[in-house]
C-alpha positions in Angstrom: -37.3 -20.5 -29.6 -33.9 -18.6 -29.6 -33.8 -15.3 -28.0 -32.6 -12.4 -30.3 -30.8 -9.7 -28.3 -30.8 -6.1 -29.6 -27.5 -4.4 -29.4 -27.3 -0.7 -29.2 -25.2 0.6 -32.0 -21.8 1.9 -30.7 -21.2 5.6 -31.5 -18.3 6.3 -33.8 -15.6 8.8 -32.7 -16.6 12.4 -32.9 -15.6 14.0 -36.2 -15.6 17.5 -34.5 -12.9 18.6 -32.1 -13.8 20.1 -28.7 -14.4 23.8 -28.5 -13.0 25.6 -25.4 -12.9 22.3 -23.6 -16.5 21.4 -24.4 -17.6 18.3 -26.5 -19.8 18.7 -29.5 -23.4 17.5 -29.2 -23.9 14.0 -30.5 -27.4 13.0 -31.5 -28.4 9.4 -32.3 -31.3 9.4 -34.7 -34.4 7.4 -33.5 -35.4 4.0 -34.7 -39.0 5.1 -35.6 -40.1 6.5 -38.8 -41.7 9.6 -37.2 -39.5 12.1 -38.8 -38.6 12.0 -42.5 -35.5 14.2 -42.3 -32.7 14.9 -39.9 -33.8 18.5 -39.9 -37.3 17.5 -38.8 -35.9 15.5 -35.9 -33.6 18.2 -34.7 -36.4 20.9 -34.7 -38.6 18.5 -32.7 -35.9 17.5 -30.2 -34.3 20.9 -29.5 -36.7 23.8 -28.7 -34.6 26.6 -30.1 -36.8 27.4 -33.0 -36.8 26.1 -36.6 -34.9 29.3 -37.8 -31.9 28.3 -35.6 -31.8 24.8 -36.7 -32.1 25.9 -40.4 -29.3 28.3 -39.9 -27.1 25.5 -38.5 -27.8 23.4 -41.7 -27.2 26.4 -44.0 -23.8 27.0 -42.3 -22.8 23.4 -42.6 -22.5 23.0 -38.8 -24.3 19.7 -38.6 -22.1 16.9 -39.7 -22.1 13.1 -40.1 -19.6 10.5 -39.0 -17.3 11.3 -42.0 -17.2 15.0 -40.9 -19.0 16.2 -43.9 -22.0 18.6 -43.6 -25.4 16.9 -43.5 -28.0 18.6 -45.8 -31.3 19.6 -44.2 -33.3 17.3 -46.3 -31.1 14.2 -45.5 -33.3 11.2 -44.6 -33.5 10.4 -40.9 -31.7 7.0 -40.9 -32.5 5.1 -37.7 -29.5 4.5 -35.5 -27.1 6.9 -37.3 -25.4 9.8 -35.6 -25.0 13.5 -36.3 -22.8 16.1 -34.4 -22.8 19.8 -34.0 -21.6 22.4 -31.6 -24.3 24.3 -29.8 -23.7 28.0 -29.3 -22.9 28.4 -25.6 -24.9 30.8 -23.4 -23.4 34.1 -22.5 -21.3 33.4 -19.4 -19.6 35.7 -17.0 -16.1 34.5 -16.3 -15.6 33.2 -12.8 -12.6 35.3 -11.6 -11.0 32.9 -9.3 -8.1 30.4 -10.0 -8.5 26.8 -10.5 -5.5 25.1 -9.1 -4.2 21.5 -9.6 -3.1 19.9 -6.4 -2.1 16.5 -7.8 -1.6 15.1 -11.3 -0.3 11.8 -12.7 -1.0 9.8 -15.9 -4.3 8.5 -14.5 -6.0 11.3 -12.5 -6.0 15.1 -11.9 -7.2 16.5 -8.6 -8.2 20.2 -8.8 -8.9 22.7 -6.0 -12.2 24.3 -7.3 -13.1 27.8 -6.4 -16.6 28.8 -5.3 -19.1 29.7 -8.1 -17.4 27.4 -10.7 -19.5 24.4 -11.8 -17.8 21.0 -12.0 -19.1 20.0 -15.4 -21.1 21.6 -18.3 -24.7 21.8 -17.4 -27.6 24.2 -18.1 -26.3 27.8 -18.3 -22.8 26.8 -17.2 -20.8 25.4 -20.0 -17.3 27.0 -20.6 -17.2 28.3 -17.1 -16.8 24.9 -15.6 -13.9 23.1 -14.0 -13.9 20.3 -16.6 -13.9 22.7 -19.6 -11.2 24.8 -18.1 -8.9 21.8 -17.2 -9.4 20.2 -20.6 -8.3 23.5 -22.3 -5.5 24.5 -19.9 -3.9 21.0 -19.5 -4.5 19.9 -23.0 -6.3 16.7 -22.0 -9.4 16.6 -24.2 -10.6 13.2 -22.8 -10.5 14.3 -19.1 -13.7 13.4 -17.2 -15.1 14.0 -13.8 -15.2 11.0 -11.4 -17.7 12.9 -9.1 -19.3 16.3 -8.7 -19.1 19.1 -6.3 -21.8 21.8 -6.1 -21.1 25.0 -8.0 -21.3 27.1 -4.8 -18.9 24.7 -2.9 -15.2 25.1 -3.1 -12.6 22.4 -2.8 -11.2 19.2 -4.2 -12.6 17.4 -7.2 -11.1 14.3 -8.8 -10.9 13.9 -12.6 -9.8 11.0 -14.7 -7.3 11.1 -17.6 -8.3 7.9 -19.4 -12.0 7.2 -20.2 -11.5 3.5 -19.9 -10.5 4.0 -16.2 -13.2 6.4 -15.2 -15.5 3.7 -14.0 -12.9 2.4 -11.5 -12.7 5.8 -9.9 -16.4 6.4 -10.0 -16.9 3.1 -8.2 -14.7 4.4 -5.3 -17.2 7.1 -4.7 -20.2 4.9 -5.2 -19.0 2.3 -2.8 -18.0 5.0 -0.2 -14.3 4.1 -0.4 -13.2 7.8 -0.5 -12.8 9.5 2.9 -14.0 13.1 2.4 -13.9 15.8 4.9 -15.5 19.3 4.6 -15.1 22.6 6.5 -17.8 25.1 7.1 -18.5 28.3 8.8 -21.8 28.7 10.6 -23.4 30.1 13.8 -22.2 28.7 17.1 -24.7 27.2 19.5 -23.2 26.5 22.9 -26.3 24.4 23.8 -25.9 22.0 20.9 -24.0 18.9 21.9 -21.2 18.1 19.4 -19.8 16.0 17.9 -22.8 14.1 16.7 -23.9 12.0 13.8 -26.9 13.3 11.9 -29.1 10.6 10.2 -32.2 11.4 8.1 -34.0 10.7 4.9 -33.4 13.3 2.2 -35.2 13.6 -1.1 -34.5 16.0 -4.0 -37.2 16.3 -6.6 -36.4 17.2 -10.2 -37.1 20.8 -10.9 -37.1 21.8 -7.2 -34.2 23.9 -6.0 -34.0 22.5 -2.5 -33.8 19.0 -1.0 -35.9 18.2 2.0 -36.0 15.7 4.9 -38.9 13.3 5.1 -39.9 10.4 7.2 -38.6 6.9 6.6 -35.4 5.0 6.6 -32.4 7.3 6.7 -30.4 7.5 3.5 -28.1 10.4 4.5 -25.5 10.3 7.3 -23.2 13.3 8.3 -20.7 13.6 11.1 -20.6 17.2 12.5 -17.7 18.3 14.7 -16.9 21.7 16.2 -13.4 22.8 15.5 -13.4 26.2 17.1 -15.7 29.1 17.9 -15.2 32.8 18.8 -16.9 35.7 20.5 -18.7 37.1 17.5 -20.9 34.1 17.5 -19.4 32.2 14.5 -17.9 28.7 14.5 -15.8 26.5 12.3 -17.0 23.0 11.7 -15.6 19.7 10.3 -18.2 17.8 8.3 -17.7 14.2 7.4 -20.4 12.8 5.0 -21.0 9.1 5.2 -23.3 9.2 2.2 -23.7 11.5 -0.9 -27.2 12.8 -1.1 -27.7 16.1 -2.9 -27.1 19.1 -0.6 -26.8 16.7 2.3 -24.4 18.7 4.4 -26.3 21.9 3.8 -29.6 20.3 4.8 -28.2 18.7 7.9 -26.5 21.8 9.1 -29.7 23.8 8.6 -31.7 21.2 10.4 -29.4 21.5 13.4 -30.1 25.2 13.4 -26.6 25.9 12.0 -27.2 27.2 8.4 -23.9 27.5 6.6 -23.0 31.2 5.9 -23.8 32.4 2.4 -26.2 29.6 1.6 -29.0 30.9 -0.7 -31.2 27.8 -0.3 -31.2 26.8 3.4 -33.0 27.4 5.7 -35.0 29.5 3.1 -34.6 30.3 -0.5 -33.4 33.8 -1.2 -33.8 35.8 -4.4 -31.8 34.9 -7.5 -28.3 36.4 -7.5 -27.4 38.4 -10.7 -24.7 36.9 -13.0 -21.4 38.2 -12.0 -22.2 38.7 -8.4 -19.5 36.8 -6.6 -20.1 38.3 -3.1 -20.5 36.1 0.0 -19.6 32.7 -1.3 -21.1 29.7 0.5 -18.8 29.0 3.4 -18.5 25.3 2.6 -15.1 23.7 1.5 -14.2 20.2 0.4 -11.1 20.2 2.5 -9.6 16.7 1.9 -9.8 13.4 -0.1 -8.3 10.2 1.0 -8.4 7.0 -1.0 -6.4 4.1 -2.4 -6.0 4.5 -6.2 -7.8 1.5 -7.8 -5.4 1.5 -10.8 -2.0 2.1 -9.2 -2.6 1.0 -5.6 -1.1 4.2 -4.3 -2.6 5.8 -1.1 -3.6 9.4 -1.7 -4.1 12.0 1.1 -4.9 15.3 -0.6 -5.8 18.7 1.0 -7.2 22.0 -0.4 -5.1 25.0 0.2 -8.1 27.3 0.3 -9.5 29.2 3.3 -13.1 30.3 4.1 -13.3 34.1 4.0 -16.0 34.5 6.5 -13.7 32.9 9.2 -10.4 34.6 8.2 -11.9 38.0 7.4 -15.6 38.3 8.1 -15.6 42.0 7.3 -14.4 41.6 3.8 -16.7 38.6 3.2 -19.8 40.6 4.4 -19.0 43.9 2.8 -21.6 45.1 0.3 -19.3 47.2 -1.8 -16.6 44.9 -2.8 -15.6 44.7 -6.5 -14.9 41.5 -8.2 -11.2 41.7 -7.8 -11.5 42.1 -4.1 -13.9 39.2 -3.9 -11.3 37.0 -5.6 -9.1 37.4 -2.6 -11.7 35.8 -0.4 -10.4 32.3 -1.4 -7.0 33.1 -0.2 -7.9 35.5 2.7 -5.0 36.8 4.7 -6.8 37.1 8.0 -7.2 40.9 8.1 -9.1 41.9 11.2 -12.6 43.4 10.8 -13.4 46.8 12.2 -15.4 47.1 15.4 -18.5 48.1 13.5 -18.3 45.1 11.2 -17.8 42.7 14.2 -20.9 44.2 15.7 -22.7 43.6 12.4 -21.5 40.0 12.4 -22.8 39.4 15.9 -26.1 40.9 15.1 -26.5 38.7 12.0 -25.6 35.5 13.9 -27.8 36.3 16.8 -30.8 36.7 14.4 -29.9 33.4 12.7 -29.8 31.5 16.1 -33.0 33.2 17.3 -35.0 31.8 14.3 -33.4 28.3 14.6 -35.8 25.4 14.6 -35.3 22.6 17.2 -33.0 19.8 16.2 -34.8 16.9 14.4 -35.4 13.7 16.2 -33.5 11.8 13.5 -30.2 13.4 14.7 -28.2 11.6 17.3 -24.8 11.1 18.8 
């Protein structure tokens, strides 16, 4: 008997343009007869309330492939598509520059600031690196080849042509990109470095933190001490061999060296109000090195940012900085902290080291 394959219907191009660098929502109507109308399906799928959905139909915001408004009582045709722009959540602008360090006809590499998400997700939509770059560079089809945590600053690679995105994503999947990070954390003279940390990390959906569990290691990080100073702080080079969620933050915390400004490790702190850009996580994606899979060119790219807790701890730790002052943290000038602030820094570091757990057995040279 011949086997009949079911091919998923290819979506036609969007009839709606991007808005502030954000794509419209595309909905493929289901193949079951559970909903009689398009309106019924959208009400069931998006828990925003029937009044909101009805208002979208009344305003003609839901359109079909031809760009014409879809009436609320239009039948739910299996496999067809509709589009609309979802009203973005109220977002506080991230007051730090997003700089392009390299650009050609295939890729864009940006130097992302702290607090800016890489791609639209959840409550972060327009205030994302992808949306900003699409809008500022005029490249509506720009896509992210990988992600960097919102709280982490540094280099992120974007692709210009959708048909080439897979080739660059494969570089990261196959660990063909050499990445180096920089971090500021407490100094422990008793800890032997450099060392390679190996452990098994799991991250459950809906849980803020990742955790180490027993079993075969799936996360590998190289930790090197670059320099340390008398106030108890140190600067580290971190080289991930794998790409588990929060991997470097988890491994540094497990070593008893939690990265300064980390709201999740070693313990979860209270939520930070929107617009509070104080004390950014002192983790920076410093460099990317790879061979371009399309052009064959060898790229060695470096972030121009500095970590404020290292160059100017007093400014980073101050409670009364305004947003404009905080923006300087990404390009700190190395102003010396006062004696009182240095004392405060030493006290904070001493407390962190004092409650440090022993290094896990999974860590080794």
